[in-house]
C-alpha positions as CSV (number, residue, x, y, z in Angstrom):
1,M,135.1,88.2,128.6
2,S,131.4,88.3,129.3
3,V,130.6,90.6,126.3
4,Y,131.9,89.9,122.8
5,S,131.0,90.3,119.2
6,A,130.6,88.0,116.2
7,K,131.4,89.4,112.7
8,G,128.2,90.2,110.8
9,K,125.9,89.2,113.7
10,G,126.4,91.7,116.5
11,W,127.2,91.6,120.3
12,R,126.2,89.1,122.9
13,Y,126.7,88.6,126.6
14,D,127.6,85.3,128.2
15,F,128.4,84.7,131.9
16,T,128.1,82.1,134.5
17,L,126.8,82.7,138.0
18,K,126.4,80.1,140.8
19,G,127.1,77.4,138.2
20,I,124.3,78.6,135.9
21,R,125.1,80.0,132.4
22,Y,123.2,83.1,131.1
23,T,123.5,84.3,127.6
24,E,121.6,86.4,125.1
25,A,122.3,87.6,121.5
26,W,122.4,89.6,119.2
27,F,122.7,93.3,120.2
28,K,123.6,96.0,117.7
29,T,126.1,97.7,120.0
30,K,128.5,96.7,122.8
31,T,126.8,99.3,125.1
32,K,123.4,97.6,124.6
33,A,124.9,94.2,125.3
34,K,126.5,95.4,128.5
35,A,123.3,97.0,129.7
36,A,121.4,93.8,129.1
37,E,124.0,91.8,130.9
38,A,123.9,94.1,133.9
39,K,120.1,93.9,134.0
40,K,120.3,90.1,133.9
41,R,122.9,89.9,136.7
42,E,120.7,92.1,138.8
43,E,117.6,89.9,138.2
44,V,119.6,86.8,139.1
45,K,121.1,88.3,142.3
46,N,117.8,89.8,143.4
47,P,115.0,87.6,142.0
48,R,111.5,89.0,142.0
49,P,109.0,87.7,144.7
50,E,107.0,84.7,143.6
51,K,103.8,85.4,141.7
52,K,101.1,86.6,144.0
53,A,98.5,84.2,145.4
54,P,95.2,83.9,143.5
55,T,93.4,86.0,146.2
56,D,95.9,88.8,145.3
57,M,94.8,88.8,141.7
58,D,94.2,92.4,140.4
59,F,90.7,93.3,139.4
60,L,91.6,94.0,135.7
61,E,93.0,90.4,135.3
62,L,89.8,89.1,136.9
63,V,87.6,91.1,134.5
64,N,89.5,89.9,131.5
65,L,89.3,86.2,132.6
66,R,85.6,86.4,133.0
67,L,85.1,88.2,129.7
68,D,87.1,85.3,128.0
69,Y,84.8,82.9,129.8
70,L,81.6,84.7,128.7
71,Q,82.8,84.9,125.1
72,A,83.2,81.2,125.1
73,Y,80.1,80.1,127.0
74,S,77.5,82.9,126.8
75,S,75.5,84.7,124.1
76,E,77.2,87.4,122.1
77,I,74.8,90.0,123.4
78,Y,75.5,89.1,127.1
79,Y,79.2,89.1,126.4
80,K,79.1,92.5,124.8
81,E,76.9,94.0,127.6
82,N,79.4,92.8,130.2
83,R,82.4,94.1,128.1
84,Y,80.7,97.5,127.9
85,K,80.0,97.6,131.6
86,A,83.5,96.4,132.4
87,K,85.2,99.4,130.9
88,N,83.6,101.6,133.6
89,W,84.5,99.1,136.4
90,V,88.2,99.1,135.3
91,K,88.4,102.9,135.3
92,Y,87.2,102.8,138.9
93,L,88.7,99.6,140.3
94,G,91.3,98.4,137.8
95,D,94.4,99.3,139.8
96,L,93.2,97.4,142.9
97,Y,93.8,93.8,144.0
98,C,90.5,91.9,144.4
99,K,91.1,91.3,148.1
100,D,91.3,95.1,148.6
101,I,87.9,95.8,147.0
102,T,85.3,96.6,149.7
103,Q,81.5,96.8,149.6
104,Q,81.8,100.5,150.3
105,M,83.8,101.0,147.2
106,I,81.2,99.1,145.1
107,E,78.4,101.1,146.7
108,K,80.1,104.4,145.9
109,F,80.4,103.4,142.2
110,I,76.8,102.2,142.1
111,L,75.5,105.5,143.5
112,K,77.3,107.3,140.7
113,R,75.6,105.0,138.2
114,R,72.3,105.6,140.0
115,K,72.4,109.1,138.6
116,V,72.0,107.7,135.1
117,S,69.0,105.6,136.2
118,P,68.0,103.0,138.7
119,I,67.9,100.4,135.9
120,T,71.4,101.2,134.9
121,A,72.6,100.9,138.5
122,N,70.8,97.6,139.0
123,K,72.4,96.1,135.9
124,E,75.8,97.1,137.3
125,I,75.0,95.4,140.6
126,R,73.9,92.2,138.9
127,Y,76.9,92.0,136.6
128,L,79.4,92.8,139.3
129,K,77.9,90.2,141.6
130,A,78.2,87.7,138.8
131,T,81.8,88.7,138.2
132,F,82.9,88.2,141.8
133,N,80.9,85.0,142.1
134,Y,82.9,83.7,139.1
135,A,86.1,84.6,141.0
136,I,84.9,82.6,144.0
137,R,84.0,79.6,141.9
138,K,87.5,79.7,140.4
139,G,89.2,80.1,143.8
140,F,90.5,83.6,143.1
141,M,88.5,85.1,146.0
142,T,86.8,84.0,149.2
143,H,84.0,86.5,149.4
144,N,81.8,88.7,147.1
145,P,82.1,92.4,148.0
146,A,78.9,93.2,146.0
147,E,76.8,90.5,147.7
148,G,75.2,92.8,150.3
149,I,74.3,95.6,148.0
150,K,70.5,96.0,147.4
151,Y,68.9,96.7,144.1
152,F,67.2,100.1,143.7
153,P,63.4,100.3,143.3
154,V,62.3,100.9,139.7
155,D,59.1,102.4,138.4
156,K,58.0,99.7,135.9
157,K,56.0,100.7,132.9
158,L,54.1,98.7,130.4
159,K,56.2,98.0,127.3
160,Y,54.9,99.7,124.2
161,I,53.5,97.0,121.9
162,P,52.8,98.2,118.3
163,S,49.4,97.4,116.8
164,I,49.1,95.0,113.9
165,D,48.4,98.0,111.6
166,D,51.6,99.7,112.7
167,V,53.6,96.5,112.2
168,N,52.2,96.1,108.7
169,R,52.9,99.8,107.8
170,V,56.5,99.5,108.9
171,I,57.0,96.3,106.9
172,E,55.4,97.8,103.8
173,A,57.8,100.8,104.1
174,A,60.8,98.5,103.7
175,D,62.5,97.2,100.6
176,A,61.7,93.7,99.3
177,D,64.7,92.0,101.1
178,T,64.1,93.7,104.4
179,Q,60.3,92.9,104.1
180,D,61.3,89.2,104.0
181,Y,63.6,89.7,107.0
182,L,60.9,91.4,109.0
183,W,58.2,88.9,108.1
184,T,60.5,86.0,109.1
185,I,60.9,87.6,112.5
186,R,57.2,88.4,112.7
187,E,56.0,84.9,111.7
188,T,58.4,83.0,114.0
189,L,58.4,85.3,117.1
190,A,62.1,84.9,117.0
191,R,64.9,86.9,118.5
192,V,66.8,88.9,115.9
193,N,70.1,87.1,116.4
194,E,68.2,83.8,115.8
195,I,67.1,84.9,112.4
196,N,70.6,86.4,111.7
197,Q,72.0,82.9,112.3
198,L,69.3,81.0,110.4
199,E,70.8,78.8,107.7
200,W,69.1,76.8,104.9
201,S,70.0,73.6,106.7
202,D,67.7,74.8,109.5
203,V,64.7,75.0,107.2
204,D,62.5,71.9,106.6
205,F,60.1,72.6,103.7
206,K,58.8,69.0,103.7
207,Q,57.6,69.1,107.3
208,K,57.2,72.9,107.3
209,F,59.2,74.1,110.3
210,V,62.4,76.1,111.0
211,V,64.9,75.4,113.7
212,L,66.0,78.3,115.8
213,Y,69.0,78.4,118.1
214,T,69.7,80.5,121.1
215,R,72.3,80.7,123.8
216,K,70.0,82.5,126.3
217,K,69.9,79.3,128.4
218,R,71.5,78.5,131.7
219,G,75.0,77.1,131.0
220,G,75.4,78.9,127.7
221,H,74.4,75.9,125.5
222,R,73.3,76.6,122.0
223,T,69.8,75.1,122.2
224,P,67.5,74.4,119.2
225,R,63.7,74.6,119.0
226,K,61.4,73.8,116.2
227,I,58.9,76.5,115.0
228,P,56.1,75.5,112.6
229,M,56.0,77.6,109.5
230,T,52.9,79.6,108.7
231,D,51.8,79.5,105.0
232,H,53.0,83.1,104.6
233,L,56.5,82.2,105.9
234,F,56.6,79.0,103.9
235,H,56.1,80.9,100.6
236,I,58.6,83.6,101.5
237,L,61.3,81.1,102.4
238,K,60.5,78.9,99.4
239,R,61.0,81.9,97.0
240,R,64.2,82.9,98.7
241,Y,65.5,79.3,98.6
242,K,64.8,79.1,94.8
243,N,66.7,82.4,94.2
244,R,69.4,81.8,96.8
245,D,73.2,82.0,96.2
246,Q,74.2,78.4,96.7
247,S,77.6,79.3,97.9
248,K,76.0,81.1,101.0
249,P,74.5,78.9,103.8
250,W,72.5,81.8,105.4
251,V,68.9,82.7,104.7
252,F,69.8,86.4,105.2
253,W,73.3,87.7,104.6
254,H,75.2,90.8,103.4
255,S,78.5,92.0,102.0
256,Y,80.5,94.4,104.2
257,W,83.9,95.9,104.6
258,S,86.0,94.1,107.2
259,G,88.3,96.4,109.1
260,K,90.2,93.3,110.3
261,S,90.9,91.7,106.8
262,K,90.8,95.1,105.0
263,Q,88.6,93.7,102.3
264,I,84.9,93.0,101.3
265,E,83.5,90.0,103.0
266,C,80.2,88.2,103.1
267,G,78.4,86.9,106.2
268,P,75.2,86.9,108.3
269,Y,73.9,90.1,109.9
270,K,75.0,90.8,113.4
271,D,73.0,93.9,114.1
272,R,70.6,96.1,112.1
273,K,69.6,98.7,114.7
274,G,69.3,101.6,112.3
275,I,66.7,100.1,110.1
276,M,63.7,100.1,112.5
277,R,64.2,103.7,113.4
278,S,64.2,104.8,109.8
279,L,61.3,102.5,108.8
280,C,59.1,103.7,111.7
281,K,59.8,107.3,110.8
282,K,59.0,106.6,107.1
283,A,55.8,104.7,108.0
284,G,54.7,107.5,110.4
285,V,54.3,105.3,113.5
286,K,55.8,105.4,117.0
287,Y,59.3,103.9,117.1
288,F,59.6,100.3,118.1
289,R,62.4,97.8,117.8
290,Y,62.5,94.2,116.6
291,H,61.9,92.7,120.0
292,A,58.4,94.4,120.1
293,L,57.4,91.9,117.3
294,R,57.9,89.1,119.8
295,H,55.8,90.9,122.4
296,N,53.2,91.6,119.8
297,G,53.0,88.0,118.7
298,A,52.8,86.7,122.2
299,S,50.0,89.0,123.1
300,L,48.1,87.9,120.0
301,L,48.5,84.3,120.9
302,E,47.3,84.9,124.5
303,S,44.3,86.9,123.3
304,A,43.4,83.9,121.1
305,N,43.4,81.7,124.2
306,V,46.6,79.8,123.2
307,S,48.0,78.1,126.3
308,I,50.9,79.9,128.0
309,G,52.9,76.7,127.8
310,S,52.7,76.7,124.0
311,I,53.6,80.4,123.9
312,Q,56.6,79.7,126.2
313,R,57.9,77.0,123.8
314,I,57.5,79.2,120.7
315,L,59.4,82.1,122.4
316,G,62.1,79.7,123.6
317,H,61.8,80.7,127.3
318,E,63.0,78.4,130.1
319,N,60.7,80.1,132.7
320,R,57.0,80.7,132.5
321,S,57.5,84.0,134.4
322,T,59.6,85.3,131.5
323,T,56.8,84.5,129.1
324,E,54.2,86.3,131.3
325,I,56.3,89.5,130.9
326,Y,55.8,89.3,127.1
327,I,52.0,89.0,127.4
328,N,50.8,92.6,127.5
329,S,47.3,92.2,126.2
330,I,44.1,92.3,128.3
331,G,42.7,88.8,128.1
332,E,39.1,87.9,127.5
333,S,38.9,86.5,131.1
334,E,39.9,89.8,132.6
335,R,37.3,91.7,130.5
336,K,34.6,89.2,131.6
337,A,35.6,89.6,135.2
338,M,35.3,93.4,135.0
339,E,31.9,93.1,133.3
340,I,30.8,90.9,136.2
341,F,32.2,93.4,138.6
342,E,30.3,96.2,136.8
343,Q,27.0,94.3,136.9
344,A,27.5,93.4,140.6
345,S,28.3,97.0,141.4
346,K,25.2,98.3,139.6
347,K,23.0,95.7,141.3
348,S,24.5,96.6,144.7
349,H,23.9,100.3,144.0
350,T,20.3,99.7,142.9
351,N,19.5,97.6,146.0
352,S,21.1,100.2,148.3
353,H,19.1,103.0,146.6
354,T,15.8,101.1,146.9
355,A,16.5,100.3,150.6
356,T,17.2,104.0,151.3
357,S,14.0,105.1,149.5
358,M,11.8,102.7,151.5
359,A,13.4,103.8,154.8
360,N,12.6,107.4,154.0
361,R,8.9,106.7,153.4
C-alpha cells in the first residue's frame, strides 16, 4: 500500500519508483495524501527542464539581484532611488527574459518617462544602463539593450542658493534642538545623512574636528574625512555633549514608532524633509532644502578666495568638476574682468567717436 495512516498522526504516502523511494507525511486526510502522491509520481515521471541558463534570467530576478547588491555596497539614498525607479521598470518589463529585451522596448519606456521631464527620463536611462551593465559583469547577459540610447537635452538653470540672511532667519525660526542640527550642517557643509550618522566618537574636542562619513564614493566604501570645527560649532557640540544621554552614541537622535517591532525605538534620523518646508514658510523666505546649505557655504568660501582644492576636500567630492557645480557665486576675478571690459569698451567708443568727429571736419 502506497498510502496509509498512523494513529494520532495522519496519512502519508510511500512508494518506490526506479529504485528510488519517495515519501511525505503527515496529511490530514487520505484524499490529500493520494493527491500529493499522484503529483509526486507525475513529477518523477516527467521531470521539469533544467533551470534556464543565466542569459535566460527574467528581468524581475535581475532587478532584485542588483537591488540586493546596491543595498550592500552603495549609499542608502542611491539604493532607494533605484528601488523607486525599479517599480516602474518591472511593471513594463518584469514578465520578460533579459535576452528578449530590446533597445526599442527601452526607448518606448523612456519616451513615456520623457513626458514627465527630460531629467526624469535621463535618470531612467542612466539607472537602466547601470542595471544591464551589472548583469553583463555577472555573466547574466552579453549585451546592454540600453547602451545606444541617447540622453535628452536639458535646460539647465542656476540652483537657488539662499542668502546668509535667509539661512539665519530659517535657523532662528526653529526650536533649540533643530537649531543645533541646522547649525551643524551649516558649519560643516555636510550632507544631511552624514550629520544623521554623526556619533560622539566622531567628535574630537581636543583637536577641534569632526569626522564625517559618506558612501558617495566609487566602490561604495564608507569613506571618512576630517572637518575642522568653527568656534560656533565647537560650543554647540560641547554643550550637547555635556547634556547628552550617555546610553545613546549619536549626536542627533529621536524616538519613533517602529512598524517592524511594533514599539517605540530610539535611533538616528534618516530623513527630515518636512522641517525645511515648514521653517521656510515660518521665516517668510523662499523654500530651500538642506543641500542648499552646502552650496551656500561653498559659494562663500569661493568668494573669499579659498582654493577649489580645499573646498573640494571639505565637501567630500572625488572630482573637481562636482565641486565647481556647487560654486554658484560670481567671483571677484569675474567682476574685475567685466570692469576691464567696460573700461575698454568705453575707451574704444570714445576713440571711435573722436575719429568720426575729426573726419567730418
